[in-house]
VEXDREN-2710 file (C-alpha; in Angstrom, 1 decimal):
% VEXDREN-2710
k/r/px/py/pz
1/UNK/19.0/-27.4/-23.9
2/UNK/17.5/-25.7/-20.6
3/UNK/14.2/-24.6/-21.3
4/UNK/13.4/-21.3/-19.3
5/UNK/10.3/-21.0/-17.3
6/UNK/9.7/-17.6/-18.8
7/UNK/8.7/-19.0/-21.8
8/UNK/5.4/-20.1/-20.2
9/UNK/5.1/-16.7/-18.7
10/UNK/5.1/-14.8/-22.0
11/UNK/4.0/-17.5/-24.2
12/UNK/1.3/-16.3/-26.8
13/UNK/-0.8/-18.4/-28.8
14/UNK/-1.1/-18.1/-32.8
15/UNK/-3.7/-19.1/-35.3
16/UNK/-1.6/-21.8/-36.0
17/UNK/-2.4/-23.0/-32.1
18/UNK/-6.2/-22.5/-33.1
19/UNK/-6.0/-24.6/-36.2
20/UNK/-4.2/-27.3/-34.1
21/UNK/-7.2/-27.2/-31.5
22/UNK/-9.5/-27.2/-34.3
23/UNK/-8.1/-30.6/-35.9
24/UNK/-7.9/-32.0/-32.4
25/UNK/-11.4/-31.4/-31.8
26/UNK/-12.4/-32.9/-35.2
27/UNK/-10.5/-36.0/-34.4
28/UNK/-11.8/-36.4/-30.9
29/UNK/-15.3/-35.4/-31.8
30/UNK/-16.0/-34.4/-28.1
31/UNK/-16.0/-30.8/-26.8
32/UNK/-13.8/-29.5/-24.5
33/UNK/-13.0/-27.2/-21.5
34/UNK/-10.7/-24.4/-21.8
35/UNK/-8.2/-26.2/-19.3
36/UNK/-8.4/-29.4/-21.5
37/UNK/-7.5/-27.2/-24.7
38/UNK/-4.6/-25.2/-22.6
39/UNK/-3.2/-28.6/-21.1
40/UNK/-3.3/-30.2/-25.1
41/UNK/-1.5/-27.0/-26.4
42/UNK/0.9/-27.4/-23.4
43/UNK/2.1/-30.7/-24.1
44/UNK/2.1/-29.9/-28.2
45/UNK/4.7/-27.0/-27.1
46/UNK/6.7/-29.2/-24.6
47/UNK/7.0/-31.9/-27.3
48/UNK/7.9/-29.2/-30.1
49/UNK/10.6/-27.8/-27.7
50/UNK/11.9/-31.3/-27.1
51/UNK/12.2/-32.2/-30.8
52/UNK/14.0/-28.7/-31.7
53/UNK/16.3/-29.2/-28.6
54/UNK/17.3/-32.8/-29.9
55/UNK/17.7/-31.6/-33.6
56/UNK/19.9/-28.6/-32.5
57/UNK/22.3/-31.4/-30.4
58/UNK/22.3/-33.7/-33.4
59/UNK/23.4/-30.9/-35.5
60/UNK/26.2/-30.0/-33.3
61/UNK/27.5/-33.4/-33.1
62/UNK/27.3/-36.8/-31.0
63/UNK/26.4/-36.9/-27.3
64/UNK/29.3/-38.3/-25.0
65/UNK/28.3/-41.4/-23.3
66/UNK/31.4/-43.6/-22.0
67/UNK/29.6/-46.7/-23.3
68/UNK/30.4/-45.2/-26.9
69/UNK/33.4/-45.4/-29.3
70/UNK/34.7/-42.4/-30.8
71/UNK/37.1/-41.6/-33.7
72/UNK/39.9/-38.9/-34.2
73/UNK/38.5/-35.6/-35.2
74/UNK/35.1/-36.7/-34.3
75/UNK/32.9/-33.5/-32.4
76/UNK/31.1/-34.7/-29.3
77/UNK/28.9/-32.9/-27.0
78/UNK/29.4/-33.6/-23.3
79/UNK/26.1/-33.2/-21.4
80/UNK/27.7/-33.0/-17.9
81/UNK/29.3/-29.9/-19.0
82/UNK/26.3/-28.2/-20.2
83/UNK/26.6/-29.8/-23.5
84/UNK/30.2/-28.1/-24.3
85/UNK/31.6/-28.9/-27.8
86/UNK/35.1/-30.7/-28.0
87/UNK/37.1/-32.5/-30.8
88/UNK/38.8/-35.9/-30.4
89/UNK/42.4/-35.3/-31.1
90/UNK/43.5/-38.8/-30.0
91/UNK/42.1/-42.0/-29.1
92/UNK/44.3/-44.9/-27.5
93/UNK/43.7/-48.2/-25.5
94/UNK/43.1/-47.9/-22.0
95/UNK/45.0/-49.9/-19.3
96/UNK/42.6/-51.8/-17.1
97/UNK/42.2/-55.6/-16.6
98/UNK/38.5/-55.4/-15.7
99/UNK/37.9/-53.6/-18.9
100/UNK/40.4/-54.9/-21.8
101/UNK/38.3/-53.2/-24.3
102/UNK/38.6/-50.0/-22.6
103/UNK/39.6/-46.9/-24.6
104/UNK/40.8/-43.3/-23.6
105/UNK/40.2/-40.2/-26.0
106/UNK/41.7/-36.9/-25.8
107/UNK/39.4/-34.2/-26.4
108/UNK/40.2/-30.4/-27.0
109/UNK/37.9/-27.7/-25.9
110/UNK/40.2/-25.2/-26.4
111/UNK/43.8/-24.8/-27.2
112/UNK/44.4/-24.4/-23.2
113/UNK/42.0/-27.1/-22.5
114/UNK/42.5/-31.1/-23.1
115/UNK/41.0/-33.6/-21.1
116/UNK/41.1/-37.4/-21.2
117/UNK/37.6/-39.4/-20.9
118/UNK/36.9/-43.1/-21.1
119/UNK/35.2/-44.6/-24.0
120/UNK/34.1/-48.0/-24.8
121/UNK/33.2/-48.6/-21.1
122/UNK/30.0/-50.1/-20.4
123/UNK/29.8/-49.5/-16.5
124/UNK/29.8/-45.6/-15.5
125/UNK/27.6/-43.4/-14.1
126/UNK/28.0/-41.2/-16.9
127/UNK/25.9/-43.6/-19.1
128/UNK/23.0/-43.0/-16.8
129/UNK/23.3/-39.4/-17.2
130/UNK/19.6/-37.7/-17.8
131/UNK/19.3/-34.5/-20.2
132/UNK/17.5/-31.1/-19.2
133/UNK/14.8/-32.7/-21.5
134/UNK/14.1/-35.2/-18.8
135/UNK/14.7/-33.1/-15.8
136/UNK/13.8/-29.3/-16.3
137/UNK/10.6/-28.9/-14.7
138/UNK/9.9/-26.4/-17.7
139/UNK/9.5/-29.4/-19.9
140/UNK/7.3/-31.2/-17.4
141/UNK/3.6/-30.7/-18.4
142/UNK/2.3/-31.3/-14.8
143/UNK/4.4/-28.5/-13.4
144/UNK/3.5/-26.3/-16.0
145/UNK/-0.2/-26.9/-15.6
146/UNK/0.4/-26.4/-11.5
147/UNK/2.1/-23.1/-12.3
148/UNK/0.7/-21.5/-15.7
149/UNK/-2.2/-23.3/-16.4
150/UNK/-4.7/-20.2/-15.4
151/UNK/-2.5/-17.6/-17.3
152/UNK/-2.5/-19.8/-20.3
153/UNK/-6.0/-20.7/-20.3
154/UNK/-6.9/-16.7/-19.8
155/UNK/-4.7/-16.0/-22.9
156/UNK/-6.4/-19.0/-24.9
157/UNK/-9.8/-17.6/-24.4
158/UNK/-8.9/-14.2/-25.8
159/UNK/-7.4/-15.8/-28.8
160/UNK/-10.3/-18.5/-29.6
161/UNK/-12.8/-15.3/-29.2
162/UNK/-11.2/-14.2/-32.7
163/UNK/-12.1/-17.4/-34.5
164/UNK/-16.0/-17.1/-35.1
165/UNK/-16.3/-21.2/-35.6
166/UNK/-15.0/-22.3/-32.1
167/UNK/-18.0/-21.5/-29.9
168/UNK/-18.5/-22.2/-26.1
169/UNK/-21.3/-23.5/-24.4
170/UNK/-21.2/-24.2/-20.7
171/UNK/-17.5/-23.8/-20.6
172/UNK/-16.7/-26.3/-23.3
173/UNK/-15.5/-25.3/-26.9
174/UNK/-16.0/-27.0/-30.4
175/UNK/-16.5/-26.1/-34.0
176/UNK/-19.9/-24.8/-34.9
177/UNK/-19.7/-26.1/-38.4
178/UNK/-19.7/-29.5/-36.9
179/UNK/-22.9/-29.3/-34.7
180/UNK/-25.8/-31.3/-35.2
181/UNK/-28.5/-29.4/-36.8
182/UNK/-31.4/-28.9/-34.2
183/UNK/-34.4/-28.0/-36.0
184/UNK/-37.4/-25.6/-34.9
185/UNK/-39.5/-28.6/-34.3
186/UNK/-37.2/-29.9/-31.3
187/UNK/-36.7/-26.2/-30.1
188/UNK/-40.8/-26.1/-30.0
189/UNK/-41.1/-29.2/-28.2
190/UNK/-38.5/-28.1/-25.6
191/UNK/-40.4/-24.9/-24.9
192/UNK/-43.3/-26.9/-24.3
193/UNK/-41.7/-29.5/-22.1
194/UNK/-40.3/-26.6/-20.0
195/UNK/-43.6/-24.9/-20.0
196/UNK/-45.0/-27.9/-18.6
197/UNK/-42.5/-28.1/-15.7
198/UNK/-43.4/-24.8/-14.6
199/UNK/-40.3/-23.0/-16.7
200/UNK/-37.6/-25.3/-15.6
201/UNK/-35.0/-25.7/-14.7
202/UNK/-34.4/-28.8/-16.8
203/UNK/-30.9/-30.2/-17.9
204/UNK/-30.2/-31.0/-21.4
205/UNK/-30.3/-34.9/-21.1
206/UNK/-33.7/-34.6/-19.7
207/UNK/-34.9/-32.3/-22.9
208/UNK/-33.0/-34.7/-25.2
209/UNK/-34.9/-37.6/-23.9
210/UNK/-38.2/-35.9/-23.3
211/UNK/-38.3/-34.5/-26.8
212/UNK/-37.1/-37.8/-28.1
213/UNK/-34.1/-36.1/-29.9
214/UNK/-32.0/-38.7/-31.8
215/UNK/-28.7/-38.9/-30.3
216/UNK/-26.8/-41.0/-32.9
217/UNK/-23.5/-42.6/-31.8
218/UNK/-22.0/-39.2/-30.4
219/UNK/-24.5/-38.3/-27.4
220/UNK/-22.0/-35.7/-26.2
221/UNK/-21.9/-33.9/-29.6
222/UNK/-25.7/-34.1/-29.6
223/UNK/-25.9/-32.7/-26.1
224/UNK/-23.4/-29.9/-27.1
225/UNK/-25.3/-29.1/-30.3
226/UNK/-28.8/-28.9/-28.6
227/UNK/-27.1/-26.6/-25.8
228/UNK/-26.1/-24.3/-28.5
229/UNK/-29.5/-24.3/-30.4
230/UNK/-31.2/-23.4/-27.1
231/UNK/-28.5/-20.8/-26.0
232/UNK/-29.1/-18.9/-29.7
233/UNK/-33.0/-19.0/-29.0
234/UNK/-34.2/-16.1/-27.3
235/UNK/-36.8/-18.2/-25.5
236/UNK/-34.2/-20.2/-23.5
237/UNK/-32.1/-19.1/-20.6
238/UNK/-29.5/-21.4/-19.4
239/UNK/-29.3/-21.1/-15.6
240/UNK/-27.0/-23.7/-14.3
241/UNK/-23.9/-23.2/-12.2
242/UNK/-20.3/-23.7/-13.5
243/UNK/-20.0/-27.2/-14.5
244/UNK/-23.9/-27.9/-14.8
245/UNK/-25.9/-26.9/-17.7
246/UNK/-30.0/-26.3/-16.6
247/UNK/-32.3/-24.6/-18.7
248/UNK/-35.4/-22.3/-18.0
249/UNK/-38.1/-20.7/-20.0
250/UNK/-37.1/-17.0/-20.0
251/UNK/-40.7/-15.7/-20.3
252/UNK/-41.5/-17.5/-16.8
253/UNK/-38.5/-16.3/-15.0
254/UNK/-39.5/-13.8/-12.2
255/UNK/-39.8/-10.2/-13.3
256/UNK/-37.2/-9.1/-10.8
257/UNK/-34.5/-11.8/-12.3
258/UNK/-35.2/-10.4/-15.8
259/UNK/-35.1/-6.7/-14.6
260/UNK/-33.5/-5.0/-11.7
261/UNK/-36.0/-3.9/-9.3
262/UNK/-36.6/-0.1/-8.8
263/UNK/-34.9/-0.1/-5.5
264/UNK/-31.8/-1.6/-6.4
265/UNK/-31.1/0.9/-9.4
266/UNK/-28.4/3.4/-8.5
267/UNK/-28.3/6.5/-11.0
268/UNK/-25.7/8.5/-9.4
269/UNK/-22.0/8.8/-10.3
270/UNK/-19.1/6.6/-8.9
271/UNK/-17.3/8.6/-6.1
272/UNK/-13.3/7.5/-5.4
273/UNK/-12.9/8.6/-1.8
274/UNK/-9.5/9.9/-0.9
275/UNK/-7.3/7.5/1.0
276/UNK/-7.9/9.1/4.3
277/UNK/-11.6/8.4/4.0
278/UNK/-12.0/4.9/2.1
279/UNK/-12.1/3.2/5.6
280/UNK/-15.2/5.1/6.6
281/UNK/-17.2/3.5/3.6
282/UNK/-17.4/0.2/5.1
283/UNK/-19.5/1.9/7.9
284/UNK/-19.2/-1.4/10.2
285/UNK/-17.1/-4.8/10.2
286/UNK/-20.6/-6.6/9.0
287/UNK/-21.7/-4.2/6.7
288/UNK/-21.9/-4.8/2.8
289/UNK/-23.2/-3.0/-0.3
290/UNK/-22.8/-4.3/-3.7
291/UNK/-22.3/-1.0/-4.9
292/UNK/-19.1/-0.3/-3.2
293/UNK/-15.9/-1.6/-4.4
294/UNK/-14.9/-5.6/-3.9
295/UNK/-11.7/-5.1/-1.9
296/UNK/-13.7/-3.5/0.9
297/UNK/-15.4/-7.4/1.6
298/UNK/-13.3/-10.2/1.6
299/UNK/-14.7/-13.5/0.6
300/UNK/-15.8/-15.6/4.0
301/UNK/-17.6/-19.0/4.5
302/UNK/-20.1/-17.5/6.7
303/UNK/-21.8/-14.1/6.7
304/UNK/-24.2/-11.9/8.9
305/UNK/-25.9/-9.0/7.4
306/UNK/-28.6/-6.4/8.2
307/UNK/-31.0/-5.8/5.6
308/UNK/-31.2/-2.3/3.8
309/UNK/-34.7/-1.0/2.9
310/UNK/-34.2/-1.8/-0.9
311/UNK/-33.1/-5.3/-0.5
312/UNK/-36.0/-5.8/1.8
313/UNK/-38.5/-4.5/-0.5
314/UNK/-37.2/-6.1/-3.5
315/UNK/-36.5/-9.6/-1.6
316/UNK/-33.1/-9.3/-2.3
317/UNK/-29.5/-9.9/-1.1
318/UNK/-26.5/-7.6/-2.3
319/UNK/-23.9/-10.0/-4.1
320/UNK/-20.5/-8.8/-2.9
321/UNK/-17.0/-10.3/-2.8
322/UNK/-17.8/-11.1/0.7
323/UNK/-20.5/-13.1/-0.2
324/UNK/-19.7/-14.3/-3.5
325/UNK/-17.8/-17.8/-2.5
326/UNK/-21.4/-18.7/-0.6
327/UNK/-23.2/-18.7/-3.9
328/UNK/-23.2/-20.7/-7.3
329/UNK/-21.4/-19.0/-10.0
330/UNK/-21.4/-19.7/-13.8
331/UNK/-18.9/-19.6/-16.9
332/UNK/-21.1/-17.3/-19.1
333/UNK/-24.7/-17.0/-18.1
334/UNK/-25.7/-14.1/-16.4
335/UNK/-28.5/-15.8/-14.1
336/UNK/-28.2/-18.8/-12.1
337/UNK/-30.8/-20.5/-10.6
338/UNK/-29.9/-22.4/-7.0
339/UNK/-31.6/-23.7/-3.5
340/UNK/-32.0/-21.8/-0.3
341/UNK/-32.5/-23.7/2.7
342/UNK/-33.8/-22.2/5.9
343/UNK/-31.5/-23.6/8.7
344/UNK/-34.0/-23.4/11.3
345/UNK/-36.9/-25.1/9.6
346/UNK/-35.2/-27.1/6.8
347/UNK/-37.6/-25.7/4.3
348/UNK/-36.1/-25.3/0.8
349/UNK/-37.0/-22.5/-1.8
350/UNK/-35.5/-21.3/-5.0
351/UNK/-33.2/-18.6/-5.3
352/UNK/-31.5/-16.5/-8.3
353/UNK/-28.1/-15.2/-8.4
354/UNK/-28.5/-12.0/-11.1
355/UNK/-24.3/-11.6/-11.7
356/UNK/-24.4/-8.6/-13.8
357/UNK/-26.4/-6.6/-11.3
358/UNK/-24.7/-8.1/-8.4
359/UNK/-28.0/-9.5/-6.2
360/UNK/-29.7/-12.5/-5.1
361/UNK/-33.3/-12.7/-5.6
362/UNK/-36.0/-15.0/-4.4
363/UNK/-36.6/-14.0/-0.6
364/UNK/-40.0/-11.8/-0.6
365/UNK/-42.0/-14.7/1.1
366/UNK/-39.3/-15.9/3.3
367/UNK/-39.1/-12.1/4.7
368/UNK/-42.4/-11.8/5.4
369/UNK/-42.7/-15.1/7.4
370/UNK/-39.7/-14.3/9.5
371/UNK/-41.3/-10.9/10.2
372/UNK/-38.3/-9.1/9.0
373/UNK/-37.9/-5.2/8.6
374/UNK/-35.2/-3.0/7.2
375/UNK/-32.2/-3.3/9.6
376/UNK/-33.1/-7.3/10.2
377/UNK/-30.0/-9.4/10.5
378/UNK/-29.7/-12.9/8.8
379/UNK/-26.9/-15.2/8.3
380/UNK/-25.9/-16.8/5.4
381/UNK/-23.6/-20.0/5.0
382/UNK/-22.6/-22.8/2.4
383/UNK/-24.9/-25.6/2.3
384/UNK/-24.1/-29.4/2.6
385/UNK/-25.4/-30.0/-0.9
386/UNK/-24.0/-28.3/-4.3
387/UNK/-26.1/-25.5/-5.3
388/UNK/-27.5/-25.2/-1.8
389/UNK/-27.3/-22.0/0.1
390/UNK/-28.3/-21.9/4.1
391/UNK/-30.3/-19.0/5.4
392/UNK/-31.1/-18.1/8.9
393/UNK/-32.7/-15.7/11.1
394/UNK/-32.3/-15.0/14.9
395/UNK/-35.9/-15.4/16.1
396/UNK/-36.9/-14.1/19.5
397/UNK/-39.9/-13.5/21.2
398/UNK/-42.3/-11.2/20.4
399/UNK/-41.6/-8.2/22.1
400/UNK/-42.3/-4.4/21.6
401/UNK/-39.4/-2.1/21.3
402/UNK/-38.9/1.7/20.4
403/UNK/-37.8/1.8/17.0
404/UNK/-37.6/4.4/14.1
405/UNK/-40.6/4.3/11.9
406/UNK/-41.0/5.8/8.6
407/UNK/-44.4/7.6/8.1
408/UNK/-45.5/8.9/4.9
409/UNK/-48.5/11.3/5.1
410/UNK/-51.2/11.9/2.4
411/UNK/-49.4/14.5/0.8
412/UNK/-46.6/12.3/0.0
413/UNK/-44.3/14.0/2.7
414/UNK/-42.5/11.7/5.0
415/UNK/-41.4/11.7/8.5
416/UNK/-39.4/9.5/10.9
417/UNK/-40.8/8.8/14.3
418/UNK/-40.0/6.6/17.3
419/UNK/-42.8/4.3/17.9
420/UNK/-43.0/1.2/19.8
421/UNK/-43.0/-2.0/17.4
422/UNK/-43.3/-5.6/17.6
423/UNK/-40.3/-7.4/16.8
424/UNK/-39.6/-11.0/16.3
425/UNK/-35.9/-11.1/14.8
426/UNK/-32.8/-9.7/15.9
427/UNK/-31.6/-6.5/14.1
428/UNK/-28.8/-3.7/13.6
429/UNK/-30.0/-0.7/15.6
430/UNK/-28.3/1.6/13.3
431/UNK/-30.1/0.1/10.2
432/UNK/-33.7/-0.7/11.8
433/UNK/-36.4/1.1/10.3
434/UNK/-40.0/0.1/10.6
435/UNK/-42.2/0.5/7.4
436/UNK/-46.1/0.5/8.2
437/UNK/-47.0/1.2/4.4
438/UNK/-44.8/-0.1/1.9
439/UNK/-47.3/0.9/-1.1
440/UNK/-46.7/4.8/0.2
441/UNK/-42.9/4.1/-0.2
442/UNK/-43.3/2.9/-3.5
443/UNK/-45.2/6.1/-4.6
444/UNK/-42.3/7.9/-3.4
445/UNK/-39.9/6.1/-5.3
446/UNK/-41.7/6.5/-8.5
447/UNK/-41.8/9.9/-7.8
448/UNK/-38.3/10.4/-7.2
449/UNK/-37.5/8.2/-10.2
450/UNK/-39.1/11.0/-12.2
451/UNK/-37.8/14.4/-10.1
452/UNK/-34.4/13.0/-9.7
453/UNK/-33.9/15.0/-6.4
454/UNK/-30.4/16.2/-5.5
455/UNK/-28.4/13.7/-3.1
456/UNK/-27.3/16.5/-1.1
457/UNK/-30.5/17.8/-0.5
458/UNK/-31.7/14.6/0.3
459/UNK/-29.3/14.0/2.9
460/UNK/-29.9/17.2/4.7
461/UNK/-33.7/16.3/5.0
462/UNK/-32.6/12.9/6.5
463/UNK/-30.2/14.5/8.7
464/UNK/-33.1/16.7/10.0
465/UNK/-35.5/13.9/10.6
466/UNK/-33.0/11.9/12.3
467/UNK/-31.6/14.5/14.6
468/UNK/-35.2/14.8/16.2
469/UNK/-35.0/11.4/17.3
470/UNK/-31.7/12.1/19.1
471/UNK/-31.5/14.4/22.5
472/UNK/-28.1/15.4/21.4
473/UNK/-29.2/16.1/18.0
474/UNK/-26.1/13.9/16.6
475/UNK/-26.6/11.1/13.8
476/UNK/-24.3/8.3/12.8
477/UNK/-23.3/7.9/9.1
478/UNK/-24.6/4.4/9.0
479/UNK/-28.2/5.5/10.5
480/UNK/-28.3/8.2/7.6
481/UNK/-27.2/5.6/4.9
482/UNK/-30.4/3.4/6.1
483/UNK/-32.5/6.4/6.2
484/UNK/-31.9/7.7/2.7
485/UNK/-32.1/4.2/1.2
486/UNK/-35.5/3.9/2.2
487/UNK/-36.4/6.6/-0.5
488/UNK/-33.1/6.8/-2.8
489/UNK/-30.9/3.8/-3.6
490/UNK/-27.2/5.1/-2.7
491/UNK/-24.1/3.3/-1.8
492/UNK/-21.9/4.9/1.2
493/UNK/-19.1/6.5/-0.6
494/UNK/-21.3/9.5/-1.9
495/UNK/-22.7/9.8/1.5
496/UNK/-19.4/9.7/3.3
497/UNK/-17.9/12.5/0.5
498/UNK/-20.6/14.9/1.4
499/UNK/-20.3/14.5/5.2
500/UNK/-16.7/15.2/5.2
501/UNK/-16.6/18.0/2.8
502/UNK/-19.7/20.2/3.1
503/UNK/-19.9/23.0/5.9
504/UNK/-23.3/21.9/6.7
505/UNK/-21.9/18.5/8.2
506/UNK/-20.0/18.9/11.6
507/UNK/-18.0/15.8/12.3
508/UNK/-18.3/15.1/16.1
509/UNK/-15.8/12.0/15.7
510/UNK/-16.0/8.5/14.9
511/UNK/-18.9/8.6/12.2
512/UNK/-21.3/10.9/13.9
513/UNK/-22.3/14.1/12.5
514/UNK/-24.4/17.1/13.4
515/UNK/-26.4/19.5/11.0
516/UNK/-25.5/23.0/11.3
517/UNK/-28.3/24.7/9.7
518/UNK/-26.9/27.9/9.2
519/UNK/-24.6/26.7/6.8
520/UNK/-27.4/25.2/5.0
521/UNK/-27.9/26.9/1.4
522/UNK/-31.6/27.3/-0.3
END
């Protein structure tokens, strides 16, 4: 009778389940989310298990309730004894003036166990006995949803993917064969509408209204069909956050959204640091790099980060697990448009989450307006409105300070120098680098993209340059990381590995190192 909770842990969906979903969607004529479909199958499973249990009980005998009457040789099941089965071997009148019709039955459970029970007794606690079908949590759809919905939904998604006719748009599923046919005319009109809207984004409802697509009687199905037609057409890009479908004209999206900027491209091999070095890859408590493993950055509600050159030059932010809670996500679409809000001025401007490549685009103009340099600090937090992210700079009175400055000669060679520079925002001292000529640095990136200089060689060059700026000749790993990333994209782990394993790098304690020129080869 009891349904083990383990059944939900090990449950596997079958083709019959998918057929049941298919018929369910045909009947309701309405696209549903994976959670709604999973809940439907959970309820069907509970209904089936209850039916099987009731049939099994009926096949074994009659369930005992004191209010009922029984005959000799009748097989009876006793719910309060875990549905133990017994045989009625005697029926006799009971003796109770309050219940003159009372009968007593003697039931044999085994040759050694014979017990008497009341029957034909209308008032008795056992008449209200609730079976496990009503009391076991494993039969309760709400309990199953609360404990296993996520697990079962993930399993169902995998099973649905085996069926080509069940398609998903914006997190909702429906049979492809039942969709409304959206002709080329309406798709061309949708392109024109989006072009007039500077590419978008526009909701599906807005597009349907503006192109005057007939919605018939089932507007939701028409909307789903339109979404599918737009999704299958390469001209359109779905850019809405989870739970919201918005469309953009792909050819009018920023180039840096369609293609990863050159400064964010990493061509090296992943490095798995030994356990005793993993802690060093974080470099600093507020440090984040999208190329490092996610477990190093726990999600938080607000972050402060220092910009690296690659993100400063590209007008982007790293999308790490530490920051992903702050930005909208999506069920399927690789790009999501949202709104940045300057927490100081209140100005609004568009941003883009580029999910596959783990970066946020849309900050070029804002960085310039704030007077940012690589190493400048900014604060990011969740906005009060859906799809809004707050961003803030710590402004300071213009002052001249000694900062590392990256200079590029006419021959393309570069040096670091300490020069007085005007500073308008707070910065991380180890990350701050002033770039007087961004175009000259771009030329270095273009050259290194073709020549692919060895990481170890580049790291040695950077150590030499930075050591000249320190009287002790010591260089911190975070300074090396910031400097190297001015000319070559590289996460911390490969740098840490080289610093701790090469004879030319002498560890001075903490994350400080000194270059031993006598050990440098070539």
